[in-house]
N, C-alpha and C positions, 0 to 999 in steps of 0.2 A: 258379564255381570254388571248390572246397573247399580248405582248407589241408591240406597233406600231414600225415598222422598219424605221430607218432613212436613211439606205443605201440599195442599190439594189444588190442582189447577186442571184446566181442560186437557192439556197435553198428557199429563200423567193419568188422568181418568181414562183417556183413550188407550193408553198403554195397559192399564189394568184390564179393560174390556178385551183388548186384543191378546192378552196373555190368558185370560180366563176362558174364553170360548173354545179354543183348541182343547183345553182340558175337558170341557163339557163333551165335545165330540168324541173323545176317547173313552168317556165314562160309560160303563155298562148300564147304570141305573138311570141317569139323566139324559145321556146322549140320544137314545131312541126318540124321545119327545121332540128334540130339536131337529134330528135327521128327518123325522116324519113331516115336519112343517117346512124346513128350510133346505133340506138335502145334506149330503155329507161333505161337500166341497166348500170349505170356508173361504175360498178365493172367488166363489161365484158372485154374480151381481146381487142375488137375493141375500146372501150372507153379508156382503159388504154394506148393503143398505141396512140390514139388521144391526150390524156393529155400530154404524153411525147413529142409528136410532137409540140404541142402548147407551152409547156414550153421551148422547144428548139427555137421556133420562137421568143418568147419574150426575151430569153437570147441573141439571135442574135441582136434584136433591141436595147436592153438596155445595153448589155455588149460587143457587137461586137463579141460574141461567134460565131465561124464559123460552129458549129455543125449542124445547120438547113440547110437542102438542100431540097428545095421545092418551090412550087409556091402557095402562100397563096390565091391568087385571083381565081385560076382555079376552085376549087370546087363550088364557088358561081355561076358560069355559069350553073351548073346543079341543081339549086334550084328554081323550078317553084314557082312563087308567091313572091319571095324575094322583099322587098320594102324598101323605104327610112324609113318608120315607123319602120320596123324591125331593120334596122341598128341603128337608133336613140335609140331604146329601148335597144339593145345590149350595146350601149355605156353607157347608164344610169346604167345598171346593172354592167358593168365593172367598172365604176367609184365608185359605191357602194362597190364592192369587194375591189378595191384599197384603199378606205378609211378605210376598216377593217384591212388591212395588213400594210399599210404605213402611215408615218407622212404626213401631207399635202404637204410638199415640195417634198418628194420622190414620193408620189402618183400623184402629178401633172405631173410628167414625163409620167406616163402611160396614164393619161387622155389626155394630149396633143398629144402624139404619136398615141394613138388609134383613136382620132378624125381625125388626118391627114390621117391615113391608111384607115379609113372608108370612108372619103371623096374621096380618090383616087379610092377605090373600087366602090363607087356609081357612080362616073364619068365613069369608065370603063364599068360598067353594064348598063349605060344609065338611072340611077335613079335620 
């Protein structure tokens, strides 16, 4: 059991991401979208690259780290069947992971930002 983090840094963002995505793979609602694109083996090179990319994305959001260069919305247009329910479920799992890594105050940052980002994605996807 790790001590809950009160501040946000690159290391604990990576811990959040590496805790969260195994939860995703086990999930019946959201998991199939990720398995379809990345496979079921989180230790694979494809998954490891994705985890680094997503860690970079969250470092950019939380720390202003400019390392992330990408379009996080674009892949969602290639996900047949993506739904508001899937986004809401993703958000619930992400909040659960944030609660396992961060104190309530620090975790609230990720919950708020992920909700804003998901809302923007759903609007852009017409959900």
